[in-house]
N, C-alpha and C positions, 0 to 999 in steps of 0.2 A: 680397693674395689672401684673407686672412681677412676683410678689410673687404668684399670682393666677395661672399664666401660669406654674410656676415652680412646684406648688402643683399639678396641673393637670398632668404635665409630670411625676411627681413622682408616681401619681396614675396609669398612663398608664404603667410606667416601672415596677411597682410592681403588676400589675394585673395578676392573675393566668390564665387568658384565653387570647387567641391571640387578639391583636388589631393592625390593619393595616390601614395605610392611603395611598391611591393611587391617582394619578392624574385622573381627571374625564374623559378626552378624550384619552390620550395615554396609560393609564394603568401603568405608571411608579410608582415604590414603593417609597413613600416619607417618610414613617416611619414604622418601625417594632418594637414592644415591645419584650422583651426577651421571653415571652411565645410563640410568633409567630415563633421566630427563633428556639426554641426548637421543636415545633410541626412539622415544615417543615425541621428540621435538617440542618439549615443554619449556615455557619460560619459568622463571622462579616465582611463580604465583603462590598464593597462600594454599597450603595443603587442605584447608577446610573446604575449599571450592572444588576439590577433586574427589571423584568416586571411581573405583576400579571398573565399574560397568562401562565407562566411556572408552576403555581400551579395547573392548571386544567388538568385533564386526557383527556378531550375533550372540544371542544368549546361550547358544548351545555349548560354546566353549566354557563359559563361566559355570554353567550348570554341571558340565562334565567334571570340572575341577572340584566343585563343592560336593558333588555326590561321592567322589573318590575320598575326600577328606572326612566324609561322614563315617566311612568304614575304617579309617586308620588315621593316625595323627600326622602322617606324612605321605606325600605323593611325589613320585620321581618321574621326570621326563615325560610329561604330557605335552604333546604338540598342540598349540592353540593358534587359532586364526585371530589376529589382533589388528589394531590400526593406530597410527600416530595421531597427534592432536589435529593435524590437517588432513585426516582421513586417508592417509597413505597406508595401504595394506602391508602387513608383515606377518611372518610366522615366527614363533618362538618356542623352543623346548623349555618347559616350565617345571620346576621342582618347588614344592611348598611344604612348610612345616608349621604346625600349631605352636605358638610361643606366647609368652606373657611379655608385653611391651609397655613400660611405664605403668604397670599395674593393670593393664587392660588385656583381655584375651584377643590375640591377633594371629595373623598368618604372615610368616616370613616367606617371601617368594623370590626365587632366583631364576633368571631366564637367560637363554642363549638365542640370539637372532640367527636363525638358520636360513634366513632369506639370502644371505651372502656367505656361501661356504668358504670363500677365500678369506673373508674377515675372521671367521671362526678359526681357520688354520693359523692366521697371523696371531690371534689372541692365544692360541695354543702354544706357539713358539715363544711369545713374550711372557705368558703367565702360566707355565706348565704346573707350577706348584698350586696356584689358585684353582686351575681347572681340574686338578686331580680329585677334588671333593665332588665336583659335578660328575666326573667319570664314574665315581663310586656309586652314584645313584641313577645313572643313565639306564634307560630301558634297553639299549643295545649293549651287547658284549663289547668291552673295550680292554685291550691289552697292549703293552709296549714290548717291542723286541729290540735286542741289541744287534750289532752287525753280524753276529753268528747265528741269529735266529732263536736265541734263548729268551724266555719270557722274563721281563724285569718288573712288570706290573700287571695286575689283573683286577678288574672291578668285580663286584659280586655277581653281576648278571652273567659275565663270561664264565665264572666258576660254576654258576647254576647250570648253564648250558652244557658244561662238561661233566656235571655231577662230581666235581672235585672241590675240596676246600681250597680257598685262595692260597693258603700257605704252601700247599702241595704243588702248585703250578709254577711258583717262582724258580727260576734257573732251569726249568725243563725246556727242552727244545720243542718248538711248535710242531715240527714234523711228527713227533710222537702222537699227536692228536689229529693229524690229517689222514683221511682215507688213503690207503696205500697208492692206488692208481692216480690220485690227484696230487701226490707229492711232487713229481718232476716239474709239472708246469707251474705249480705254486712256488717252488724253489727257484725256477728260472726267473719269474717276475720279481721275486724278492732280491735276487742277486743283481738283476738289471736296475732296480731302484737304488740299491746300495752303491752300484757302480756309476750312478748318474746318467744312465742311458734313458731312463724314463723319469717323469716328475712324480707320478703316483700310479696306482693301478687299482682296478676293481675286478672281482670275479666271483662267481658262484661255485662253491665246492662243498665237499662232504667232510664232516668231522666225525671222529670215532671217540666215543666215551670209554671210560675204563671198563665198563661192563660189556663192551662190544657193540652197543647200540649206536646207530648212525643218525645224524641230523644234518640237514642242509643249511648252509649259511651264506648270506650275501656279504662279502668282505670288501671293505675299502681301506687301502693302506696309504698312509701319508707320512712323509719324512719330517722329523723335527731336527732343525739345524742349530748348531752351536754358534759361538761368537765368531769362529773362523770359517763360517759357512760350511762346516763339515757336518755330516749326518751323525747326530748323537744317538738317535733311536728311531724306530718306526712305530707310529701309533696306528692301531688297527681297530676298525669298527665292524662288528659282525651282528647282523640281524638274522634271527631264526626264520627261514623261509620254507621250512619243511612242509607246512600246510599248503603254501602256494605251489610248491613243486608237486605235491600230491594232486592238487586241483588241476594243475597244468597237464599232468599225466592223464588224469581222467578225461580232460577236455580233448587231449590228443587222441585218446582211444575212441572217444565219441565221434570225433571228426573222421578217424580212420574207418569206423563202421559206417558213418554217414556216406563217406566217399565210396565205400564198397557197395553200399546200396545203390548209390547214384550210377555206378558203373553197370549195374545189372538191370536197371529199369529201362523200359523201352521209351524213354523220354529224353529230351535234351537236359543237360545239367551243366551249370557253369558257376564258378565262384570268382568274385572280383574283390580287389582290395579297395581301400578308401579313395584311391585315385581313379578307379575304373579299370585297372590293369588286371588281366586274366591270370588267376592263380591255379585254376583247375577247370577242366572240361572233360566230359566223359566221351567214350568212343562213339556213342550214337550221334552226338553232335558233330564230331569230326567226320564221321562217315557221310552224314547228310550234307555237309558243307564242303567236303573234299579238301579240308585243311589237315595238316599234320600238327601234332602237339608242339613240335619244335618251331613251327612257323608262327604260332599265335601265343603260346604261353609267355607271359611277361609283357605282351603288347596290350595297348588300350583297346578294350572291347568296342567302344563307340567308334574308334577310327577304323577298326577292321570290319565290323559287321553292320554298322548302321548305314541305311540308304542315303539319308540326308540329315542336315542339322546336327551332325555329330558333336560339334563343339558346344552348341547350346545345351543339348541333352546331357552331355558329360558334365557341364557346369551345374545343371539342375541336380544331377546325381550326387555330386560332391556336396552341394548345399543340403540335400536330404540326409546324407551320411552325417554331416556335422550336427544337424538338428535331431538325429536319432530316430528319424521316421523314414519310411519307404513305402511306396505304393505296393499293396499286397498282390494285386492282379493287374495285368495290362497286356495288350496285344501290340506287336509291331512287326515290321518286315526286317529280315536280316539278309545279308548278301552271302552267297557261296563264293568259293575261290574263283569260279568261272563267271561270276557276275549275275547268276540267277537269284531270284528273290524268293524267300520262304516266309510265309506268314506264321507267326508263332504266338501261342497263348501262354503267357508266363505267370508263374506264382513265385513271389519273392519274400525272403526273410532277411533280417539283419544278422550278421555274425558278430559275436562279442568274445573278448578274452576272459581270463579268470577274474579280472577286476571289473567286468561289466562294460569295458570300453569297446566301442564299435570298431571292428577290424575290417569290415567289408560287408559283402552281401552274398547270398546264395540264391540261385534261381533255378526252377524246374519248369521246362516248357514243352509244349506239345506242338508239333508241326500240323497246323490246321489249314495249310495251303489248299490241299485238294478238297477238304471238307468245305472251306469257304467258297471255292470255285463251284462245288456242287450245289451249295446253298444259293449262290448267285444265279447259277444256271437254272436251278429249280425255280427260283423266283421269276426269272424271265420267262421260263417255259410255262410257269403257272399263270403269269399275267397274260402271256400270249394265248395260252390255251383257254383261259377264262374269257378273253376277248372273242376268240373264235367261237367258244361255246355260247356266249351271249348273242353273237350274231346268228349262230345256228338256231338258237332258241327263237329268235325273231322270225327267222325264215320258216321254221316249222309251226310257228304259232299264228302266222298271218300270210295272206295272199297279197297283201299290199306291198308292192315292190318299193314304193316311196319310203315306207316305214323301214324296210330292210336297208335302204341306202342311208337313211339317217343313223341307223345303228352302226353301220360300217364306218361312217365318218367319225362317230363318237369313239369307236374302239381303235382307231388307227394308232393312237399314241402308245398303245400296248405293244405294238410291233416296231414303230419308228417314232422317236421324238421329233416333232415338227414345229415350225413356226406357223405354217398355214397349210391347208389341204383343200382339194376340190375333187368332185366326181363329175365327169362330162360324158355325154352320150352323142352318138353320131346318128343324124337323121338326114337322109338325102344328101350326103356329102358335106353337110354342115356340122360343126361341133357346137353343141349347146351345153352350157354349164348348168347342172341340176342341183348340186350341193356345194357349199363353200363355207370355210371357217378360218379365222385368224388373219384376214387380210387388212384389218384396220391399221396394223403397224406399217403397211406399205402405202399409206395415205389414200386408200380406196376401201369402200365398204364392201361387205360380203354381198349385199344386194346389187351393187354395181357389177360384180363378177358374174352374178346369175343372169344379167342382162346381155352378156357378151355372146356372140356367135360369129363364127368365121369359117371359111372354107378349109377343109382338112389339108389340102395341098399347099396352103400358104404357111403352115406351121411345121417346121422341119422336124422337131423332136416328136411331135405326134405322128407325122407321116412315117418316120422310121419305125416306130412301134407298130403302126398299122401294117406296114409291109413285112416286118420281121416276126410279128406276134410275140416279141420278147420284151421284158422290162428294159428301161433305159435309165442309166445313172449318169448324171452330169455333175461331177465334183465342183467345177467352176464354170458358171454360165458365160462368163466373159471370155473364156477360152474356147467356147463352143461356137463354131461358125453357124450362122443361120438362126441364132436365138432371136425370137420375135421381140423386138425392143419396144417397150411402152414406158410411160412414166412409172408405172407400178412394177412392171416386170424387170426393170433395170435394178430394182432393189433386191431382187431374188438372186442369191449368189450360188446356191447349190440346189439340185433338182433331182427327183426320182419320179418316174412314171411307169405304170404297168397297164397293159391293155386288158380290157374285159372281153373275153372270148366266149361266144356261144355257138356251139356246133361249127367249130373251125372258122368262125367269122368274128372279126373285131367289131364290137358294138359300142365301145366307149373306153374311157380311161380313168384311172385313179392317179392323181398327181399330188405330191407333197413337196413343200418348199422350205428352204432355210436361208436366213440372211448371212450365214457364216460360210465362207468358202471351204470346200473340202469336208463338209460336215457329213455327207452321205457316202456310203460305200455300196458295192454290189450286194453285200450281205443284206443290207436294208431293203434293196430292191426285191430280193428273194422273199423276204418276210412279207413285203407288201403284196406280192403275187397271191398270197393266200386270200387276201380280202377281194382281190379281183376275181378270183375263182368263185368265192362266195356270191359275189354280185352276179357272175355269169351263170351259175348253176343254182340260182335260188329255187328253181323248181325241182332240182335234184337233191332234195334235203336229206335223203337217206345217205348218200355218199358223204355229204358234209358232216352229218352226225357221226359217221364212222371215223372220219378224220379227227373230229373232236375227241372221241373216245380214245383214239390212239395217243393223243396229247395227254389226256388224263391218266392213261396207263403209265406213260413215261414219268409223269409226276409222281404216281404211286411208287414206282421203282426207285426214283430219286429219294423219296421220303423214307423208303425202307433202308436205303443205304445210309441216310442221315441218322435214322434210329440206331442202326448198328454202330455207327461212329460215336454217337452220344453215349451208348451203353459202354463202349470201350473207354471213353473219356471219364465216365462216372467211376469205373473201376480204378482208373489211375488216380483220380482225385481222392477216392477213399484211401488209397495207399498213402498219398501225400498228407492227408488229414491225420492218418494214424501216426505218421512220422512226426508231424508237427505236435501232436498231442504228447508223444513220448518226450520230445525236446522240452515242451512246456512243463511236464511233470518233473524233469530233472532240474529245471530252473527254480522251482518253488519248494524243493525238498532239501532237507539237511542230509548230507551224505552219511554222517556218522549214525544218527538216530532214526533216520527215515521219516522224521516228523516234518511238518511244514516249517519253512524258514521265516526269517523276519520280513523278507520281501513279500511273501504271501500274506503275512499278517497285515502289512501296510495296505495291501490291496483289499482284503476281505473285511477288515475291522469297520471302515466307514459304511460298507454295505449292510453289515449285520446291525449296526446301530440304527441306521436309517429304517431298516425293516421293522425293528422293534418299536421305533417311534411311531411309524405309520399304523401299526397294529395295536399300539398302546400296551405293549408287553414289557415285562421287566427285562433287565439286561445287566449282567455282572461280568467281572473280569478278574482273573487271578494272576499274580506275578509270583513266581516260585524261584528260590535260589538255594543251591546245595550249600549247607553250612561247612565252613572250613575246607572247601574243595581244593584250594591251592595247597593246603597241608597234605591232603590225600595224594595229590599229584607229586608233590615234592618228596613225600615219604615212600610212596609205593610205585611211582612212575605213572606216566601218562596213559599207559595201556590199562592199568587198573581204573584210572579216572574215566577212560572211554567206556569201560564195561559198566561202570556205575551210571554214566549218562545214558547208555543204551537201555539199562534196566529201568531207569526212571521213565524214559520215553515209552517203553513197552507197558509200564504201569499206567501211564496216561491213556494209552490206546485201549486197554482192557475195559475201562469204565466209561469211555466216551460213546455217546450216541451220535446220531447223524447231525444234531444241532451243535454239539460242542466241538471246538476246534483247538487242538494243542499245537503250539509253535515253539521252536527253539529260538529264543530272543537274542542269545549271544552268550558264548562261554558256558557257564553253568546256570544261566538264567533262562526260565521258560515262562511263557504266557499262555493261559487257557482262556479262550473266549466262550462265554456262557450265555447265549441268547435264551430268552424265556425263563431266566433263572433269577429268583429273588436273592437278596443278600443272605438271608438265613439258610436258604438251600445251598448257596455257594459255600457258606461257612461249613455246613455239614459235609459237603463233598470234599472240601479242602482238609477237614479234620480226618476223614477216612483215608484220604490220600497220604497225609502226613504219617498216620499210624502205620499204614501198610509199608511205606518206605523205611520207616524206622526199624521195622522187623527184618529188613533185608540184611544178609551177611554175605560178604565176599571173601573167599579164602585166597590169600596171597602168600604163597610159600608157607612159612610157619605162622603167619599172622592172619588174623581175621579182621576184615575192614568193615566198619559200620559207619553209615553216614545218615544225616538228618537233613530236613529241609525247613526253611522258613517261608511263610506264605503271607502275602498281602492281598487284600480283597477290596475292590471298589465297584460301586454300582452306579448305573446311569441315573441322572437327576440328583441322587444323594451326594455323589462325590465328583461329578463331572458331566459335561454336556456333549463331549466329543471324544474321539479316540485318544487324542493327545492328553487331554486333561485326565481321562480315566487311567491311562498308563502312569501319569505322574502321581495320581492319588494312590494307585496300587503300589507303586514303587516306594512312596512315603510310608505306606502301611507295612511293606516288607522291611523297611528300615526300622520301624517300631518293633517288629518281630525280632529283628537282630538285636536291638537294644534290650529287649526283654529276656534275652538269654538264648535266643535261637530255638529251633525245634518247636515252633508254635505258629498259630494263625492269628493275624490281626486284621481288623476291618478299618478302612480309612476313616479318619475323623472328619 
């Protein structure tokens, strides 16, 4: 016996992979082989100073391992996130067995460092016999092929995937189990590997079971070399990716429908990858921008369409994609192929793959160029009309011409933005300034301007307006010959003047100034003319009032167009919101049972707990697990298992009111959230549910399948203060129900 123990210890000591023995309850390290010390970078310190908790980057991994060991005496191939003694992260595929070590209950742990695949391959070549035991308990299907493609070894997982006993697989050719149309390419890669043309290969292919059913597998094939550097066999690792393929197909179908919808809507639609490159754009966008799909697909959106700062904005987009956030609404200008600018109102969402990884973004936009122009035009027209109306109101409400002039000067900015302005009148050939504002910046006061008077013939710009009876625009006074130069007038760089005409006679002028060259245009002069007319026809208020009404009617028509545009936008937004709601529903529902999924549970659980806390109401939570569900799947197939899951989901939905929420937590585990429910009420509901499910029978061929559930219950305050602690308590109660023989309800202690 001692010799056997010594031999076993020698095997442990010389094993190239980590072997660790820890106490079952406290987690104390009882034994570490040299490979363990090397992987964790440990000195030969006293084992009493070590606990296995120090190897975990977080408690989730340790919890996952111990929860698995609660259900069975052994666990195989759990991938754990670990760390060395100097906090260097590593991943290890871990298998664990409950053992008795030196009279103490303990856990024997074997691990493979999967952080460095090449090291694993080297260990496979050097220690094929030792790794065979690990292969036997791996979560992935593992089998060895000889140079003819015949199976020389298969672990239990591979046999389970094929629904064949391990003994029946040996010496069978792998092609017998590969889907017919996938055989040629698989055979080509295999022969290329045997011939030394490639070092390894990976592919996704379909396998056929004896009963004709098909599953998808992700295959990695690696050669094992002998002493003469000749390939002795090929080790193959296969993971069941059927569920992922189904999810990918569902996502592709959803994307196809989404793209089909985007092609039909009268809006811009574009999809970008994580770098900002265009992966899709609809015909409406192409038609509006005069681009063809061949010209822009694959090119960077920001380089093609953005007016300016494309590099900066592209960098901000990439940062947002990395952070998993994106602005939901924004406006920007885009360029057409001929250089025109379109203003677009965008709605944006992130795109994710089946694993939830962000793959890019999708945006729906409306061309609001004309609407914005209409809004700006309407605003200018409104301000201009309101200024005219205000002046007209002054004219109609008073006979005081001075008061009318004050109102005109106040309202000039509605027509023309100015630095300064004045109104002057002609009396006996002399020009007198009667109103002025804004001249302080030219180092002269408004009062000083009002004191000025000079002969009309001495000021060229005023003389031209007097003779032509037309407005005068001088974009740059320094380029205008005859500009009357004074200390203050030299600071004026741009000028507009309009004559005030009464009964075909010029009686004065309205003048506006700017310190910026080229600031004014002839259009400004035309706007200013309206105020000169008001000043000229103050006594003709009826005509002025009619003009104001015309401006107001134009405003009403513009507003009517805006209302129609807004109504159209509202309809489009409702369609977008409906589409977003559909996508949201798909994201939070379990495809098989139609129940809410774990993601939705993580969102809603804190809110429901917070609500019950605020209203001082009870709150309970149930965790449900189908007993021996793996046996059902193994014995009757996954289709039967799926039917049972669907029936249990329907059973939940039948008795749930608006307050209760049922979620598929994972596999055959379910969680029911019970707001406003005491522990005794939850227990009664759970017992009713347990009995109803126990009465269910499923016919499968000549067999009748019956299943039961175990239920754990936890309540707020009694068993936990937040969602995490309640889930842990309910899970512990569920474990107690399992230990009590299953098919029962237990309340957390």
